[in-house]
PyMOL Python script that loads the backbone (N, CA, C, O; Angstrom):
from pymol import cmd

cmd.read_pdbstr("""\
ATOM      1  N   MET A   1     145.595  30.502 113.953  1.00  0.00           N
ATOM      2  CA  MET A   1     145.782  30.480 112.310  1.00  0.00           C
ATOM      3  C   MET A   1     145.082  28.954 111.101  1.00  0.00           C
ATOM      4  O   MET A   1     145.402  27.776 110.943  1.00  0.00           O
ATOM      5  N   ILE A   2     144.089  29.827 110.538  1.00  0.00           N
ATOM      6  CA  ILE A   2     143.265  28.838 109.802  1.00  0.00           C
ATOM      7  C   ILE A   2     144.092  27.663 109.175  1.00  0.00           C
ATOM      8  O   ILE A   2     143.576  26.609 108.802  1.00  0.00           O
ATOM      9  N   GLU A   3     145.227  27.908 109.107  1.00  0.00           N
ATOM     10  CA  GLU A   3     146.137  26.814 108.351  1.00  0.00           C
ATOM     11  C   GLU A   3     146.773  25.649 109.196  1.00  0.00           C
ATOM     12  O   GLU A   3     147.604  24.811 108.845  1.00  0.00           O
ATOM     13  N   ASP A   4     146.152  25.833 110.402  1.00  0.00           N
ATOM     14  CA  ASP A   4     146.575  24.929 112.026  1.00  0.00           C
ATOM     15  C   ASP A   4     145.785  25.123 113.046  1.00  0.00           C
ATOM     16  O   ASP A   4     146.216  25.331 114.180  1.00  0.00           O
ATOM     17  N   LEU A   5     144.047  25.056 112.622  1.00  0.00           N
ATOM     18  CA  LEU A   5     143.149  24.921 113.475  1.00  0.00           C
ATOM     19  C   LEU A   5     143.674  23.857 114.486  1.00  0.00           C
ATOM     20  O   LEU A   5     144.080  22.738 114.172  1.00  0.00           O
ATOM     21  N   PRO A   6     143.572  24.612 116.336  1.00  0.00           N
ATOM     22  CA  PRO A   6     143.746  23.600 117.327  1.00  0.00           C
ATOM     23  C   PRO A   6     142.102  22.939 117.850  1.00  0.00           C
ATOM     24  O   PRO A   6     141.612  23.249 118.936  1.00  0.00           O
ATOM     25  N   ILE A   7     141.575  22.222 117.091  1.00  0.00           N
ATOM     26  CA  ILE A   7     140.229  21.541 116.844  1.00  0.00           C
ATOM     27  C   ILE A   7     141.031  20.257 116.704  1.00  0.00           C
ATOM     28  O   ILE A   7     142.148  20.295 116.187  1.00  0.00           O
ATOM     29  N   GLU A   8     140.421  18.953 117.211  1.00  0.00           N
ATOM     30  CA  GLU A   8     139.830  17.792 116.894  1.00  0.00           C
ATOM     31  C   GLU A   8     139.653  17.609 115.453  1.00  0.00           C
ATOM     32  O   GLU A   8     139.111  18.493 114.790  1.00  0.00           O
ATOM     33  N   ASN A   9     140.249  16.068 114.699  1.00  0.00           N
ATOM     34  CA  ASN A   9     139.592  15.804 113.188  1.00  0.00           C
ATOM     35  C   ASN A   9     137.975  15.796 113.409  1.00  0.00           C
ATOM     36  O   ASN A   9     137.476  15.879 114.531  1.00  0.00           O
ATOM     37  N   GLY A  10     137.403  15.713 112.503  1.00  0.00           N
ATOM     38  CA  GLY A  10     136.041  15.509 112.389  1.00  0.00           C
ATOM     39  C   GLY A  10     135.413  15.935 113.386  1.00  0.00           C
ATOM     40  O   GLY A  10     134.558  15.127 113.748  1.00  0.00           O
ATOM     41  N   TRP A  11     135.488  17.390 114.348  1.00  0.00           N
ATOM     42  CA  TRP A  11     135.327  17.757 115.332  1.00  0.00           C
ATOM     43  C   TRP A  11     133.680  18.787 114.798  1.00  0.00           C
ATOM     44  O   TRP A  11     132.613  18.846 115.407  1.00  0.00           O
ATOM     45  N   ALA A  12     133.938  19.231 113.933  1.00  0.00           N
ATOM     46  CA  ALA A  12     132.937  20.186 113.497  1.00  0.00           C
ATOM     47  C   ALA A  12     131.541  19.742 112.236  1.00  0.00           C
ATOM     48  O   ALA A  12     131.537  18.885 111.352  1.00  0.00           O
ATOM     49  N   ASP A  13     130.596  20.630 112.606  1.00  0.00           N
ATOM     50  CA  ASP A  13     129.579  19.880 111.538  1.00  0.00           C
ATOM     51  C   ASP A  13     129.536  20.936 109.951  1.00  0.00           C
ATOM     52  O   ASP A  13     129.441  20.689 108.749  1.00  0.00           O
ATOM     53  N   VAL A  14     129.672  22.206 110.821  1.00  0.00           N
ATOM     54  CA  VAL A  14     129.959  23.873 110.217  1.00  0.00           C
ATOM     55  C   VAL A  14     131.362  24.169 109.960  1.00  0.00           C
ATOM     56  O   VAL A  14     131.986  24.376 111.001  1.00  0.00           O
ATOM     57  N   VAL A  15     131.919  24.236 109.090  1.00  0.00           N
ATOM     58  CA  VAL A  15     132.606  25.441 109.240  1.00  0.00           C
ATOM     59  C   VAL A  15     132.655  26.688 108.310  1.00  0.00           C
ATOM     60  O   VAL A  15     133.220  26.407 107.253  1.00  0.00           O
ATOM     61  N   ILE A  16     132.112  28.361 108.403  1.00  0.00           N
ATOM     62  CA  ILE A  16     132.344  29.424 108.257  1.00  0.00           C
ATOM     63  C   ILE A  16     133.199  30.211 107.778  1.00  0.00           C
ATOM     64  O   ILE A  16     133.903  30.590 108.714  1.00  0.00           O
ATOM     65  N   SER A  17     133.561  30.717 106.718  1.00  0.00           N
ATOM     66  CA  SER A  17     134.808  32.354 106.664  1.00  0.00           C
ATOM     67  C   SER A  17     134.033  33.135 106.165  1.00  0.00           C
ATOM     68  O   SER A  17     133.011  32.679 105.652  1.00  0.00           O
ATOM     69  N   ASN A  18     134.253  34.398 106.161  1.00  0.00           N
ATOM     70  CA  ASN A  18     133.659  35.558 105.612  1.00  0.00           C
ATOM     71  C   ASN A  18     134.647  35.979 105.303  1.00  0.00           C
ATOM     72  O   ASN A  18     135.211  36.407 106.310  1.00  0.00           O
ATOM     73  N   GLY A  19     135.249  36.124 104.404  1.00  0.00           N
ATOM     74  CA  GLY A  19     136.697  36.949 103.825  1.00  0.00           C
ATOM     75  C   GLY A  19     138.133  36.744 104.626  1.00  0.00           C
ATOM     76  O   GLY A  19     138.962  37.600 104.934  1.00  0.00           O
ATOM     77  N   VAL A  20     138.140  35.643 104.803  1.00  0.00           N
ATOM     78  CA  VAL A  20     139.404  34.972 105.890  1.00  0.00           C
ATOM     79  C   VAL A  20     140.754  34.348 104.478  1.00  0.00           C
ATOM     80  O   VAL A  20     141.881  34.685 104.116  1.00  0.00           O
ATOM     81  N   ILE A  21     139.673  33.250 104.084  1.00  0.00           N
ATOM     82  CA  ILE A  21     140.663  32.531 102.590  1.00  0.00           C
ATOM     83  C   ILE A  21     141.311  33.630 102.070  1.00  0.00           C
ATOM     84  O   ILE A  21     142.534  33.756 101.998  1.00  0.00           O
ATOM     85  N   ASN A  22     140.645  34.267 101.780  1.00  0.00           N
ATOM     86  CA  ASN A  22     141.982  35.175 100.607  1.00  0.00           C
ATOM     87  C   ASN A  22     142.769  35.801 101.046  1.00  0.00           C
ATOM     88  O   ASN A  22     143.556  36.402 100.314  1.00  0.00           O
ATOM     89  N   LEU A  23     142.838  35.884 102.519  1.00  0.00           N
ATOM     90  CA  LEU A  23     144.285  36.615 103.122  1.00  0.00           C
ATOM     91  C   LEU A  23     145.025  35.371 103.432  1.00  0.00           C
ATOM     92  O   LEU A  23     145.886  35.405 104.311  1.00  0.00           O
ATOM     93  N   CYS A  24     144.793  34.363 102.843  1.00  0.00           N
ATOM     94  CA  CYS A  24     145.759  33.089 103.375  1.00  0.00           C
ATOM     95  C   CYS A  24     146.705  32.578 102.151  1.00  0.00           C
ATOM     96  O   CYS A  24     146.363  31.906 101.179  1.00  0.00           O
ATOM     97  N   ALA A  25     148.123  33.141 102.510  1.00  0.00           N
ATOM     98  CA  ALA A  25     148.979  32.600 101.453  1.00  0.00           C
ATOM     99  C   ALA A  25     148.861  31.024 100.359  1.00  0.00           C
ATOM    100  O   ALA A  25     149.019  30.720  99.176  1.00  0.00           O
ATOM    101  N   ASP A  26     148.396  30.213 101.974  1.00  0.00           N
ATOM    102  CA  ASP A  26     148.743  29.061 100.994  1.00  0.00           C
ATOM    103  C   ASP A  26     147.140  28.500 101.126  1.00  0.00           C
ATOM    104  O   ASP A  26     146.742  28.017 102.187  1.00  0.00           O
ATOM    105  N   LYS A  27     146.432  28.597 100.154  1.00  0.00           N
ATOM    106  CA  LYS A  27     144.960  28.262 100.318  1.00  0.00           C
ATOM    107  C   LYS A  27     144.931  26.525 100.043  1.00  0.00           C
ATOM    108  O   LYS A  27     144.307  25.804 100.821  1.00  0.00           O
ATOM    109  N   ARG A  28     145.429  26.144  99.248  1.00  0.00           N
ATOM    110  CA  ARG A  28     145.446  24.549  99.443  1.00  0.00           C
ATOM    111  C   ARG A  28     145.674  24.117 101.034  1.00  0.00           C
ATOM    112  O   ARG A  28     144.545  23.687 101.268  1.00  0.00           O
ATOM    113  N   ARG A  29     146.307  23.980 102.100  1.00  0.00           N
ATOM    114  CA  ARG A  29     146.760  24.089 103.321  1.00  0.00           C
ATOM    115  C   ARG A  29     145.506  24.058 103.938  1.00  0.00           C
ATOM    116  O   ARG A  29     145.064  23.073 104.530  1.00  0.00           O
ATOM    117  N   VAL A  30     144.570  25.793 103.723  1.00  0.00           N
ATOM    118  CA  VAL A  30     143.633  26.152 104.194  1.00  0.00           C
ATOM    119  C   VAL A  30     142.707  25.191 104.110  1.00  0.00           C
ATOM    120  O   VAL A  30     142.045  24.998 105.130  1.00  0.00           O
ATOM    121  N   PHE A  31     142.442  24.415 102.991  1.00  0.00           N
ATOM    122  CA  PHE A  31     141.325  23.627 102.526  1.00  0.00           C
ATOM    123  C   PHE A  31     141.580  22.587 102.988  1.00  0.00           C
ATOM    124  O   PHE A  31     140.514  22.121 103.391  1.00  0.00           O
ATOM    125  N   ASN A  32     142.394  21.899 103.186  1.00  0.00           N
ATOM    126  CA  ASN A  32     142.717  21.047 103.872  1.00  0.00           C
ATOM    127  C   ASN A  32     142.949  20.913 105.335  1.00  0.00           C
ATOM    128  O   ASN A  32     142.821  19.759 105.743  1.00  0.00           O
ATOM    129  N   GLU A  33     143.203  21.643 106.060  1.00  0.00           N
ATOM    130  CA  GLU A  33     142.798  22.092 107.637  1.00  0.00           C
ATOM    131  C   GLU A  33     141.373  21.937 107.629  1.00  0.00           C
ATOM    132  O   GLU A  33     140.962  21.219 108.540  1.00  0.00           O
ATOM    133  N   VAL A  34     140.381  22.472 106.753  1.00  0.00           N
ATOM    134  CA  VAL A  34     138.921  22.556 106.809  1.00  0.00           C
ATOM    135  C   VAL A  34     138.304  21.479 106.561  1.00  0.00           C
ATOM    136  O   VAL A  34     137.160  21.404 107.010  1.00  0.00           O
ATOM    137  N   LEU A  35     138.751  20.520 105.918  1.00  0.00           N
ATOM    138  CA  LEU A  35     138.562  19.177 105.563  1.00  0.00           C
ATOM    139  C   LEU A  35     139.261  17.773 107.120  1.00  0.00           C
ATOM    140  O   LEU A  35     138.848  16.634 107.340  1.00  0.00           O
ATOM    141  N   ARG A  36     139.981  18.287 107.588  1.00  0.00           N
ATOM    142  CA  ARG A  36     140.475  18.050 108.439  1.00  0.00           C
ATOM    143  C   ARG A  36     139.429  17.890 109.800  1.00  0.00           C
ATOM    144  O   ARG A  36     139.278  16.859 110.456  1.00  0.00           O
ATOM    145  N   VAL A  37     138.843  19.034 109.997  1.00  0.00           N
ATOM    146  CA  VAL A  37     138.503  19.325 111.396  1.00  0.00           C
ATOM    147  C   VAL A  37     136.886  18.956 110.837  1.00  0.00           C
ATOM    148  O   VAL A  37     136.274  18.500 111.803  1.00  0.00           O
ATOM    149  N   LEU A  38     135.974  19.003 109.570  1.00  0.00           N
ATOM    150  CA  LEU A  38     135.123  18.904 109.522  1.00  0.00           C
ATOM    151  C   LEU A  38     134.517  17.315 109.912  1.00  0.00           C
ATOM    152  O   LEU A  38     135.296  16.401 109.642  1.00  0.00           O
ATOM    153  N   ARG A  39     133.725  17.083 110.278  1.00  0.00           N
ATOM    154  CA  ARG A  39     132.878  15.068 110.494  1.00  0.00           C
ATOM    155  C   ARG A  39     132.519  14.958 108.646  1.00  0.00           C
ATOM    156  O   ARG A  39     132.728  15.620 107.629  1.00  0.00           O
ATOM    157  N   PRO A  40     131.868  13.687 109.051  1.00  0.00           N
ATOM    158  CA  PRO A  40     131.873  13.537 107.449  1.00  0.00           C
ATOM    159  C   PRO A  40     130.586  13.610 107.528  1.00  0.00           C
ATOM    160  O   PRO A  40     129.867  13.299 108.477  1.00  0.00           O
ATOM    161  N   GLY A  41     130.182  14.210 106.069  1.00  0.00           N
ATOM    162  CA  GLY A  41     128.886  15.059 106.327  1.00  0.00           C
ATOM    163  C   GLY A  41     129.122  16.415 106.467  1.00  0.00           C
ATOM    164  O   GLY A  41     128.458  17.035 105.636  1.00  0.00           O
ATOM    165  N   GLY A  42     129.775  17.114 107.155  1.00  0.00           N
ATOM    166  CA  GLY A  42     130.164  18.788 107.343  1.00  0.00           C
ATOM    167  C   GLY A  42     129.718  19.334 106.232  1.00  0.00           C
ATOM    168  O   GLY A  42     129.671  18.863 105.096  1.00  0.00           O
ATOM    169  N   ARG A  43     129.365  20.450 106.676  1.00  0.00           N
ATOM    170  CA  ARG A  43     129.902  21.670 105.544  1.00  0.00           C
ATOM    171  C   ARG A  43     130.464  22.965 105.708  1.00  0.00           C
ATOM    172  O   ARG A  43     130.226  23.784 106.596  1.00  0.00           O
ATOM    173  N   LEU A  44     131.474  23.070 104.446  1.00  0.00           N
ATOM    174  CA  LEU A  44     132.172  24.343 104.605  1.00  0.00           C
ATOM    175  C   LEU A  44     131.247  25.361 104.363  1.00  0.00           C
ATOM    176  O   LEU A  44     130.124  24.861 104.429  1.00  0.00           O
ATOM    177  N   GLN A  45     131.177  26.824 104.058  1.00  0.00           N
ATOM    178  CA  GLN A  45     130.291  28.312 103.862  1.00  0.00           C
ATOM    179  C   GLN A  45     131.066  29.403 103.887  1.00  0.00           C
ATOM    180  O   GLN A  45     131.525  30.035 104.839  1.00  0.00           O
ATOM    181  N   PHE A  46     131.154  29.544 102.790  1.00  0.00           N
ATOM    182  CA  PHE A  46     132.638  30.444 102.856  1.00  0.00           C
ATOM    183  C   PHE A  46     132.086  31.515 102.215  1.00  0.00           C
ATOM    184  O   PHE A  46     131.130  31.146 101.534  1.00  0.00           O
ATOM    185  N   ALA A  47     132.352  33.037 102.129  1.00  0.00           N
ATOM    186  CA  ALA A  47     132.247  33.511 101.220  1.00  0.00           C
ATOM    187  C   ALA A  47     133.585  34.754 101.122  1.00  0.00           C
ATOM    188  O   ALA A  47     133.979  35.427 102.074  1.00  0.00           O
ATOM    189  N   ASP A  48     134.095  34.809  99.744  1.00  0.00           N
ATOM    190  CA  ASP A  48     135.624  35.538  99.765  1.00  0.00           C
ATOM    191  C   ASP A  48     135.152  36.342  98.398  1.00  0.00           C
ATOM    192  O   ASP A  48     134.064  36.503  97.845  1.00  0.00           O
ATOM    193  N   ILE A  49     137.030  36.934  98.018  1.00  0.00           N
ATOM    194  CA  ILE A  49     136.983  37.495  97.203  1.00  0.00           C
ATOM    195  C   ILE A  49     138.010  36.527  96.129  1.00  0.00           C
ATOM    196  O   ILE A  49     139.079  36.088  96.555  1.00  0.00           O
ATOM    197  N   ALA A  50     137.497  36.232  94.550  1.00  0.00           N
ATOM    198  CA  ALA A  50     138.349  35.594  94.078  1.00  0.00           C
ATOM    199  C   ALA A  50     138.386  36.274  92.503  1.00  0.00           C
ATOM    200  O   ALA A  50     137.527  37.011  92.018  1.00  0.00           O
ATOM    201  N   THR A  51     139.669  35.789  91.850  1.00  0.00           N
ATOM    202  CA  THR A  51     139.747  36.347  90.948  1.00  0.00           C
ATOM    203  C   THR A  51     140.415  34.960  90.345  1.00  0.00           C
ATOM    204  O   THR A  51     140.732  33.961  90.991  1.00  0.00           O
ATOM    205  N   GLY A  52     140.557  35.216  88.701  1.00  0.00           N
ATOM    206  CA  GLY A  52     140.496  34.425  87.648  1.00  0.00           C
ATOM    207  C   GLY A  52     141.861  34.052  87.159  1.00  0.00           C
ATOM    208  O   GLY A  52     142.221  33.150  86.403  1.00  0.00           O
ATOM    209  N   LYS A  53     142.812  35.391  88.066  1.00  0.00           N
ATOM    210  CA  LYS A  53     144.220  35.808  87.447  1.00  0.00           C
ATOM    211  C   LYS A  53     145.010  35.225  88.659  1.00  0.00           C
ATOM    212  O   LYS A  53     144.746  34.915  89.820  1.00  0.00           O
ATOM    213  N   ALA A  54     146.129  35.220  87.825  1.00  0.00           N
ATOM    214  CA  ALA A  54     147.063  35.302  88.998  1.00  0.00           C
ATOM    215  C   ALA A  54     147.807  36.339  89.354  1.00  0.00           C
ATOM    216  O   ALA A  54     148.344  37.068  88.520  1.00  0.00           O
ATOM    217  N   VAL A  55     147.942  36.556  91.025  1.00  0.00           N
ATOM    218  CA  VAL A  55     148.027  37.560  92.006  1.00  0.00           C
ATOM    219  C   VAL A  55     150.303  37.444  91.612  1.00  0.00           C
ATOM    220  O   VAL A  55     151.134  36.553  91.791  1.00  0.00           O
ATOM    221  N   PRO A  56     150.368  38.785  91.091  1.00  0.00           N
ATOM    222  CA  PRO A  56     151.824  38.976  90.609  1.00  0.00           C
ATOM    223  C   PRO A  56     152.499  38.644  91.823  1.00  0.00           C
ATOM    224  O   PRO A  56     152.134  39.229  92.842  1.00  0.00           O
ATOM    225  N   GLU A  57     153.674  37.577  91.906  1.00  0.00           N
ATOM    226  CA  GLU A  57     154.816  38.004  92.916  1.00  0.00           C
ATOM    227  C   GLU A  57     154.789  39.352  94.182  1.00  0.00           C
ATOM    228  O   GLU A  57     154.576  39.492  95.386  1.00  0.00           O
ATOM    229  N   SER A  58     155.176  40.194  92.925  1.00  0.00           N
ATOM    230  CA  SER A  58     155.334  41.746  94.181  1.00  0.00           C
ATOM    231  C   SER A  58     154.738  42.035  94.898  1.00  0.00           C
ATOM    232  O   SER A  58     155.173  42.455  95.970  1.00  0.00           O
ATOM    233  N   ALA A  59     153.168  41.913  94.552  1.00  0.00           N
ATOM    234  CA  ALA A  59     151.981  41.986  95.241  1.00  0.00           C
ATOM    235  C   ALA A  59     151.705  41.176  96.300  1.00  0.00           C
ATOM    236  O   ALA A  59     151.252  41.711  97.312  1.00  0.00           O
ATOM    237  N   ILE A  60     151.935  39.634  96.277  1.00  0.00           N
ATOM    238  CA  ILE A  60     152.050  38.906  97.554  1.00  0.00           C
ATOM    239  C   ILE A  60     153.082  38.695  97.841  1.00  0.00           C
ATOM    240  O   ILE A  60     153.288  37.527  98.172  1.00  0.00           O
ATOM    241  N   ARG A  61     154.053  39.479  97.873  1.00  0.00           N
ATOM    242  CA  ARG A  61     155.578  40.086  98.842  1.00  0.00           C
ATOM    243  C   ARG A  61     154.932  41.257  99.154  1.00  0.00           C
ATOM    244  O   ARG A  61     154.755  40.887 100.314  1.00  0.00           O
ATOM    245  N   ASN A  62     154.343  42.520  99.135  1.00  0.00           N
ATOM    246  CA  ASN A  62     153.830  43.394  99.706  1.00  0.00           C
ATOM    247  C   ASN A  62     152.583  43.316 100.752  1.00  0.00           C
ATOM    248  O   ASN A  62     151.440  43.683 100.479  1.00  0.00           O
ATOM    249  N   ILE A  63     152.929  42.870 101.775  1.00  0.00           N
ATOM    250  CA  ILE A  63     152.009  42.900 102.917  1.00  0.00           C
ATOM    251  C   ILE A  63     151.252  43.938 103.651  1.00  0.00           C
ATOM    252  O   ILE A  63     150.345  43.932 104.483  1.00  0.00           O
ATOM    253  N   ASP A  64     151.909  44.772 103.079  1.00  0.00           N
ATOM    254  CA  ASP A  64     150.430  46.498 102.951  1.00  0.00           C
ATOM    255  C   ASP A  64     149.123  45.740 102.041  1.00  0.00           C
ATOM    256  O   ASP A  64     147.937  45.787 102.367  1.00  0.00           O
ATOM    257  N   LEU A  65     149.583  45.171 101.054  1.00  0.00           N
ATOM    258  CA  LEU A  65     148.369  45.294 100.088  1.00  0.00           C
ATOM    259  C   LEU A  65     147.212  43.669 101.005  1.00  0.00           C
ATOM    260  O   LEU A  65     146.011  43.574 100.752  1.00  0.00           O
ATOM    261  N   TRP A  66     147.833  42.793 101.836  1.00  0.00           N
ATOM    262  CA  TRP A  66     146.427  41.825 102.468  1.00  0.00           C
ATOM    263  C   TRP A  66     146.641  42.195 104.081  1.00  0.00           C
ATOM    264  O   TRP A  66     146.695  41.264 104.885  1.00  0.00           O
ATOM    265  N   THR A  67     146.777  43.745 104.591  1.00  0.00           N
ATOM    266  CA  THR A  67     146.586  44.362 105.833  1.00  0.00           C
ATOM    267  C   THR A  67     146.026  45.108 105.728  1.00  0.00           C
ATOM    268  O   THR A  67     146.258  45.736 104.696  1.00  0.00           O
ATOM    269  N   ASP A  68     145.007  45.605 106.523  1.00  0.00           N
ATOM    270  CA  ASP A  68     144.772  47.213 107.147  1.00  0.00           C
ATOM    271  C   ASP A  68     145.640  47.801 107.606  1.00  0.00           C
ATOM    272  O   ASP A  68     145.454  48.937 108.043  1.00  0.00           O
TER     273      ASP A  68
END
""", "prot")
cmd.dss("prot")
cmd.show_as("cartoon", "prot")
cmd.util.cbc("prot")
cmd.orient("prot")
């Protein structure tokens, strides 16, 4: 689970994510975890889907919209 990586603090030089973060409900927790595992000066590279609009609660609760 990206929200709870089994990696030591400051272990990673780079974290790469492609289309994962948008699938996570708690994005703040994801980014906090990425910051935890990155060493000072480490880098995050990610590609994802973003929208400036809030996702309706009904869509958040519909697991079929978030999975294949």
